[in-house]
C-alpha positions as CSV (number, residue, x, y, z in Angstrom):
1,X,-117.5,123.4,5.3
2,X,-116.4,120.6,4.2
3,X,-113.6,117.9,6.1
4,X,-111.0,118.8,4.1
5,X,-111.6,122.8,4.9
6,X,-111.7,122.0,8.3
7,X,-108.2,120.1,8.2
8,X,-106.6,122.8,6.7
9,X,-108.1,125.4,9.3
10,X,-107.0,123.2,11.8
11,X,-103.2,122.7,10.1
12,X,-103.1,126.7,10.0
13,X,-103.9,127.4,13.9
14,X,-101.4,124.6,14.8
15,X,-98.6,126.5,12.5
16,X,-99.9,130.0,14.1
17,X,-99.5,128.4,17.3
18,X,-96.3,126.7,16.6
19,X,-94.9,130.5,15.6
20,X,-96.3,132.4,18.6
21,X,-94.5,130.1,20.8
22,X,-91.2,130.0,18.7
23,X,-91.4,133.9,18.7
24,X,-92.5,134.2,22.3
25,X,-89.9,131.7,23.5
26,X,-87.2,134.0,21.5
27,X,-88.1,136.9,23.1
28,X,-87.6,135.4,26.4
29,X,-84.4,133.8,25.8
30,X,-83.1,137.1,24.4
31,X,-84.1,138.7,28.1
32,X,-80.6,136.6,29.4
33,X,-77.5,138.4,28.4
34,X,-74.9,136.1,28.5
35,X,-75.9,132.5,27.6
36,X,-73.3,130.1,26.9
37,X,-73.7,126.4,25.3
38,X,-71.7,123.8,26.3
39,X,-70.9,120.8,23.3
40,X,-69.0,118.2,22.9
41,X,-68.2,114.4,24.0
42,X,-66.5,114.1,27.5
43,X,-66.1,116.9,30.1
44,X,-69.7,118.7,29.3
45,X,-70.8,118.8,33.1
46,X,-67.5,119.6,34.6
47,X,-67.1,122.4,32.4
48,X,-70.3,124.1,32.7
49,X,-70.3,123.9,36.4
50,X,-66.4,125.4,36.3
51,X,-67.9,128.4,34.3
52,X,-70.9,128.7,36.4
53,X,-68.3,128.6,39.4
54,X,-66.5,131.4,37.6
55,X,-69.5,133.6,37.0
56,X,-71.0,133.0,40.6
57,X,-67.5,133.9,42.1
58,X,-67.7,137.3,39.7
59,X,-71.2,138.2,41.3
60,X,-73.2,137.5,38.2
61,X,-76.7,136.1,38.6
62,X,-76.1,132.8,36.7
63,X,-77.9,129.6,36.7
64,X,-76.3,126.1,35.2
65,X,-77.8,123.2,33.6
66,X,-76.4,119.7,33.2
67,X,-78.2,117.2,31.4
68,X,-77.8,113.0,31.5
69,X,-78.1,110.7,34.2
70,X,-77.8,113.4,37.0
71,X,-80.0,116.5,35.4
72,X,-79.6,119.4,37.5
73,X,-80.2,123.1,37.1
74,X,-78.0,125.1,39.9
75,X,-78.9,128.9,41.1
76,X,-76.0,131.7,42.3
77,X,-78.5,132.6,45.0
78,X,-78.8,128.9,46.4
79,X,-76.8,126.4,47.4
80,X,-78.9,123.2,46.9
81,X,-79.4,121.8,43.1
82,X,-82.3,121.0,41.7
83,X,-82.6,117.8,40.0
84,X,-84.7,117.5,36.7
85,X,-87.5,115.3,36.9
86,X,-88.3,113.8,33.7
87,X,-91.5,111.4,32.5
88,X,-91.3,108.1,31.3
89,X,-90.1,109.3,28.0
90,X,-86.9,110.3,29.5
91,X,-84.5,113.5,27.9
92,X,-86.3,115.6,25.5
93,X,-84.6,118.9,24.2
94,X,-88.4,120.3,24.5
95,X,-87.4,120.2,28.8
96,X,-85.2,123.4,27.4
97,X,-88.3,125.7,26.5
98,X,-89.4,125.2,30.4
99,X,-86.1,125.7,31.7
100,X,-85.5,128.7,29.6
101,X,-88.6,130.2,31.3
102,X,-87.5,129.5,34.5
103,X,-84.2,131.0,34.2
104,X,-86.1,134.2,32.8
105,X,-88.7,134.2,35.9
106,X,-85.5,133.8,38.5
107,X,-84.3,137.3,36.9
108,X,-80.8,135.9,35.6
109,X,-78.6,137.7,33.7
110,X,-76.6,134.5,32.6
111,X,-77.5,131.0,31.7
112,X,-74.6,128.1,31.0
113,X,-76.3,125.2,29.7
114,X,-74.9,121.7,28.9
115,X,-76.2,120.4,24.9
116,X,-78.5,117.8,25.6
117,X,-78.7,117.0,21.8
118,X,-76.8,114.1,20.0
119,X,-78.5,113.9,16.8
120,X,-76.7,116.8,14.3
121,X,-80.4,118.2,13.5
122,X,-81.4,118.3,17.0
123,X,-78.2,120.3,17.7
124,X,-79.1,122.8,15.4
125,X,-82.4,123.3,16.6
126,X,-81.1,123.4,20.3
127,X,-78.7,125.9,19.9
128,X,-80.8,128.1,17.3
129,X,-84.0,127.9,19.0
130,X,-83.7,126.6,22.3
131,X,-80.5,128.3,23.6
132,X,-79.4,130.9,21.3
133,X,-75.7,131.2,22.7
134,X,-73.7,133.8,22.0
135,X,-70.5,131.8,23.1
136,X,-70.4,128.1,22.7
137,X,-67.3,125.5,24.1
138,X,-66.6,122.2,22.5
139,X,-64.9,120.0,24.9
140,X,-63.4,118.0,22.8
141,X,-63.8,116.0,19.2
142,X,-63.5,112.6,19.7
143,X,-65.2,108.9,18.7
144,X,-68.5,108.3,20.1
145,X,-72.2,107.9,19.2
146,X,-70.9,107.3,15.7
147,X,-74.2,105.6,14.9
148,X,-76.0,109.0,15.3
149,X,-73.2,111.6,14.7
150,X,-70.7,109.5,12.4
151,X,-69.7,107.5,10.6
152,X,-66.6,109.3,11.2
153,X,-65.0,111.7,13.8
154,X,-65.2,114.6,10.9
155,X,-68.5,114.0,11.0
156,X,-68.7,114.5,14.7
157,X,-66.7,118.2,14.0
158,X,-69.4,118.8,11.8
159,X,-72.1,118.2,13.6
160,X,-70.6,120.2,16.7
161,X,-69.8,123.4,14.4
162,X,-73.7,123.7,13.7
163,X,-73.8,125.0,17.6
164,X,-71.3,127.9,16.9
165,X,-73.3,131.3,17.3
166,X,-73.9,133.9,15.2
167,X,-71.7,137.1,15.7
168,X,-70.3,135.7,18.7
169,X,-67.6,132.9,20.1
170,X,-66.4,129.2,20.2
171,X,-64.3,128.3,22.4
172,X,-62.4,124.9,21.4
173,X,-59.3,122.9,22.8
174,X,-56.1,122.7,21.2
175,X,-57.4,120.0,18.2
176,X,-56.6,119.4,14.9
177,X,-59.6,120.5,13.7
178,X,-58.9,124.2,14.6
179,X,-58.8,125.6,11.0
180,X,-61.9,123.6,10.4
181,X,-63.8,125.3,13.1
182,X,-62.1,128.6,12.4
183,X,-63.7,128.5,8.7
184,X,-67.0,127.5,10.0
185,X,-67.2,130.5,12.6
186,X,-66.0,132.8,9.9
187,X,-69.0,131.8,7.9
188,X,-71.3,133.0,10.8
189,X,-69.1,136.2,11.5
190,X,-68.2,134.6,14.8
191,X,-64.6,134.1,16.4
192,X,-62.7,131.4,17.4
193,X,-60.6,131.3,20.9
194,X,-58.3,128.2,21.7
195,X,-58.2,127.4,25.6
196,X,-54.4,126.5,25.9
197,X,-53.6,124.2,28.6
198,X,-50.2,125.9,29.4
199,X,-52.6,128.5,30.9
200,X,-53.0,125.9,34.2
201,X,-50.6,125.5,36.3
202,X,-50.1,122.0,37.5
203,X,-50.1,122.9,41.1
204,X,-53.1,124.7,40.7
205,X,-55.3,121.4,39.5
206,X,-54.0,120.0,43.1
207,X,-56.0,122.0,45.2
208,X,-59.4,120.4,43.7
209,X,-60.6,117.7,45.9
210,X,-61.6,115.5,42.4
211,X,-59.8,114.9,39.6
212,X,-60.0,117.8,36.9
213,X,-58.2,117.7,33.5
214,X,-56.2,121.0,32.5
215,X,-57.9,121.4,29.3
216,X,-61.8,121.7,31.2
217,X,-59.9,124.3,33.3
218,X,-58.6,126.1,30.5
219,X,-61.6,126.2,28.1
220,X,-63.5,127.7,31.5
221,X,-60.9,130.2,31.5
222,X,-61.1,131.1,28.1
223,X,-64.6,131.8,28.4
224,X,-64.1,134.0,31.6
225,X,-61.5,135.8,29.5
226,X,-63.9,136.7,26.9
227,X,-66.4,138.3,29.6
228,X,-63.8,140.1,31.1
229,X,-63.6,138.3,34.5
230,X,-60.4,138.9,36.4
231,X,-58.0,136.1,36.8
232,X,-58.3,135.9,40.0
233,X,-61.6,135.4,40.3
234,X,-61.7,132.8,37.7
235,X,-59.3,130.7,39.6
236,X,-61.0,131.2,42.8
237,X,-64.4,130.3,41.3
238,X,-63.5,127.2,39.7
239,X,-62.3,125.9,43.0
240,X,-65.7,127.0,44.7
241,X,-67.6,125.7,41.9
242,X,-70.1,123.0,42.6
243,X,-69.1,119.6,42.1
244,X,-70.6,117.4,40.0
245,X,-72.0,114.3,41.3
246,X,-70.3,111.8,38.7
247,X,-66.9,113.9,39.6
248,X,-63.8,111.7,39.9
249,X,-63.2,111.9,43.5
250,X,-60.1,109.9,45.3
251,X,-61.3,108.0,47.7
252,X,-58.8,106.8,50.2
253,X,-59.6,103.2,52.1
254,X,-57.9,101.0,54.1
255,X,-54.9,101.9,56.6
256,X,-54.4,105.6,57.3
257,X,-50.8,104.9,57.5
258,X,-50.6,103.4,54.5
259,X,-54.1,103.9,52.2
260,X,-55.5,103.0,48.9
261,X,-56.3,105.1,46.7
262,X,-59.1,104.6,44.4
263,X,-60.5,105.9,41.2
264,X,-63.5,105.4,39.8
265,X,-63.3,105.3,36.0
266,X,-66.3,102.9,35.7
267,X,-68.3,105.3,33.8
268,X,-65.5,106.2,30.9
269,X,-66.5,103.4,29.0
270,X,-64.7,104.4,25.7
271,X,-61.1,103.4,25.2
272,X,-59.7,107.1,24.7
273,X,-61.1,108.7,27.9
274,X,-60.0,105.0,30.0
275,X,-56.3,105.8,29.0
276,X,-56.7,109.6,29.1
277,X,-58.1,109.3,32.8
278,X,-55.0,106.8,34.0
279,X,-52.4,109.2,32.1
280,X,-53.8,112.1,34.1
281,X,-54.1,109.9,37.5
282,X,-50.1,108.6,37.0
283,X,-49.4,112.9,36.5
284,X,-50.6,113.6,39.7
285,X,-48.1,111.9,41.5
286,X,-50.2,109.5,43.8
287,X,-48.4,107.0,46.2
288,X,-47.8,104.3,43.7
289,X,-45.6,101.4,45.6
290,X,-48.6,99.3,43.7
291,X,-50.8,99.8,40.6
292,X,-53.8,97.9,40.4
293,X,-56.6,97.6,37.2
294,X,-60.2,96.6,38.8
295,X,-61.9,95.7,35.5
296,X,-65.9,95.2,35.6
297,X,-67.3,93.1,33.1
298,X,-70.6,92.7,31.7
299,X,-71.5,89.6,29.8
300,X,-74.3,91.5,27.7
301,X,-71.4,94.0,26.6
302,X,-68.8,91.7,25.0
303,X,-67.7,93.9,22.3
304,X,-66.5,96.2,25.0
305,X,-64.6,93.7,26.8
306,X,-62.8,92.4,23.1
307,X,-62.2,96.3,22.8
308,X,-60.4,96.6,26.2
309,X,-58.1,93.5,25.6
310,X,-57.2,95.1,22.6
311,X,-56.8,99.0,22.9
312,X,-56.6,99.5,26.7
313,X,-55.5,96.8,28.9
314,X,-51.9,96.0,27.2
315,X,-51.2,99.9,27.8
316,X,-52.1,100.5,31.6
317,X,-48.9,100.0,33.0
318,X,-50.0,98.4,36.6
319,X,-49.0,95.1,38.5
320,X,-52.0,93.6,39.3
321,X,-55.5,92.9,37.0
322,X,-58.5,92.4,39.2
323,X,-61.6,91.2,36.7
324,X,-64.8,91.5,38.4
325,X,-68.6,91.4,37.2
326,X,-70.0,88.6,34.3
327,X,-68.1,87.5,31.4
328,X,-64.4,87.7,32.0
329,X,-63.1,84.6,30.2
330,X,-61.7,86.6,27.1
331,X,-59.7,88.5,29.5
332,X,-58.5,85.5,31.3
333,X,-57.8,83.7,28.0
334,X,-55.7,86.8,26.6
335,X,-53.7,86.7,29.9
336,X,-52.7,83.2,30.1
337,X,-51.5,83.9,26.0
338,X,-49.3,86.4,27.3
339,X,-51.1,89.3,25.8
340,X,-51.5,91.4,29.1
341,X,-48.6,92.5,31.2
342,X,-49.6,92.2,34.3
343,X,-48.0,90.1,37.0
344,X,-51.4,89.3,38.7
345,X,-54.4,88.3,37.4
346,X,-57.1,87.9,40.3
347,X,-60.7,86.6,38.5
348,X,-63.4,87.6,40.8
349,X,-66.2,87.1,38.2
350,X,-69.8,86.6,39.7
351,X,-68.3,87.5,43.4
352,X,-70.2,89.5,46.1
353,X,-69.3,93.2,46.5
354,X,-68.1,92.1,50.2
355,X,-65.9,89.4,48.8
356,X,-64.4,91.5,46.1
357,X,-63.6,94.5,49.2
358,X,-62.2,91.5,50.9
359,X,-59.6,90.7,48.0
360,X,-58.7,94.5,47.8
361,X,-58.0,95.3,51.3
362,X,-55.2,92.8,50.9
363,X,-53.7,94.7,48.3
364,X,-50.4,96.7,49.5
365,X,-51.0,100.0,50.9
366,X,-49.9,103.3,49.4
367,X,-51.2,102.1,46.2
368,X,-53.6,103.1,43.6
369,X,-56.6,101.2,42.3
370,X,-58.6,102.5,39.0
371,X,-61.9,101.1,37.9
372,X,-62.8,100.8,34.3
373,X,-64.9,98.9,32.0
374,X,-68.7,99.1,33.1
375,X,-70.2,101.3,35.5
376,X,-73.6,99.5,35.8
377,X,-73.6,96.2,38.1
378,X,-70.5,95.3,40.2
379,X,-68.9,99.0,38.9
380,X,-71.7,100.8,40.7
381,X,-71.8,98.5,43.6
382,X,-68.1,98.5,44.4
383,X,-67.4,102.3,43.9
384,X,-70.6,102.7,46.7
385,X,-68.8,100.0,48.9
386,X,-65.4,102.0,48.7
387,X,-67.0,105.2,49.2
388,X,-68.8,104.1,52.2
389,X,-65.3,103.1,53.7
390,X,-63.2,105.9,52.8
391,X,-61.0,107.5,55.3
392,X,-61.4,111.1,53.8
393,X,-61.5,113.1,51.0
394,X,-58.6,114.7,50.1
395,X,-56.7,117.1,47.6
396,X,-52.8,116.6,46.7
397,X,-52.5,119.4,48.8
398,X,-52.9,117.5,51.9
399,X,-49.9,115.4,51.2
400,X,-46.5,116.1,52.9
401,X,-43.3,114.8,50.9
402,X,-42.7,112.1,53.5
403,X,-45.8,110.6,52.8
404,X,-45.7,110.5,49.0
405,X,-43.4,108.8,46.3
406,X,-41.1,111.5,45.3
407,X,-40.5,111.7,41.7
408,X,-37.1,110.4,40.5
409,X,-34.8,113.7,39.2
410,X,-35.1,112.2,35.6
411,X,-38.9,112.5,35.8
412,X,-38.7,115.7,37.2
413,X,-36.3,117.1,34.8
414,X,-38.3,115.8,31.9
415,X,-41.6,117.4,33.0
416,X,-39.8,120.9,33.3
417,X,-38.3,120.2,30.0
418,X,-42.0,119.5,28.7
419,X,-43.3,122.5,30.0
420,X,-40.6,124.6,28.9
421,X,-41.5,124.2,25.3
422,X,-45.2,124.6,25.7
423,X,-46.1,128.1,23.8
424,X,-47.3,130.3,26.4
425,X,-50.0,131.9,24.5
426,X,-52.6,133.8,26.3
427,X,-56.3,133.2,25.2
428,X,-57.5,135.6,27.4
429,X,-56.3,138.8,25.0
430,X,-59.5,139.0,23.4
431,X,-59.9,141.8,20.5
432,X,-60.7,145.3,21.0
433,X,-64.3,144.9,20.0
434,X,-64.9,143.5,23.5
435,X,-63.3,146.8,25.2
436,X,-65.6,148.9,23.1
437,X,-68.6,147.5,23.8
438,X,-70.8,147.9,26.9
439,X,-71.4,144.5,27.5
440,X,-68.9,141.5,25.3
441,X,-71.7,139.7,23.8
442,X,-74.2,141.9,21.6
């Protein structure tokens, strides 16, 4: 036989092997009745864990998977999480094949998986071949990864729509893209469920030991409604859900009688997320006799520093701005020119963590500190130092009224008025096809 014939036979064998593997994997995945894919820009790991907690509380044999730097598998029948060990190549969507087989081998009846693909084409493959979700959750649509999914936010929405299942459900937050997703879902005979933040009571969120956005809880609750899980079970399950290593816990440090409260937002390195977290911190009514922003700068990320000067720092209403890391001079210049609203600027560029902590200890008690900018370098080191000196982890329910700053009557009235204006629409009323089916997912 000629060399060309050998090449043809070799190619045919490779093709046959690939088809066999794909068909075999597809049959394996089909053995998992409930498959939930979590996609979006921010909050994927949190929502994955919340849904995992709900289903575990409901008695389901559920497995969860998060990706990113703290990629993990977690199971309904064990407390310890299983880190996902990767080779030198780093994250690769092909790892999902192994994870799916592991879920089937464990005898799970549900798999909640965070989408690890960014490239739009890979997202299609991830859903169509590696997860085959019957429920997809899209946490948000915002600017990020524009170099891969962009160049516009519309392109990002279009990429996420490729992970909508056939004959299933897609859960979205309240968004201007609702009609777009409804049209995309209709083409796949799937239904859009809008998660309403009004379904989540503020007092409930205060029970968590870490900061959680009502939107994330609403998304998880909407999934539980689709699955027909009792809401009391769902709310309990979210509180008992495994906490993400990167979750923004509240760290108290300093003096017991007048502590400082540190929020680690160093990893939220985009403008929108940084501002959203700050708004959330203020909504939680922590003692705010003094507000401090700690900006960690990197001299190899000057573009981010300039972005924060224009779009973030002018909008963070705080008393003191502390600069750490390297490359702080543009911020110092902007402050000297009156472009930033802070009364005090403390420039600790290139200072050690010990020196930074010494300065932070001098700040007033009953105050809030918010770390922003970059996690690498001094950001991570400072967060670890505060973690070591924390008094204890708290939730807002631990507070007594005489220990916190009480809201003014005007602010309370404004908040109540805002709540009354929200439309009390429940995402829990799913159509009759769920009730008629033996399982909501076919």
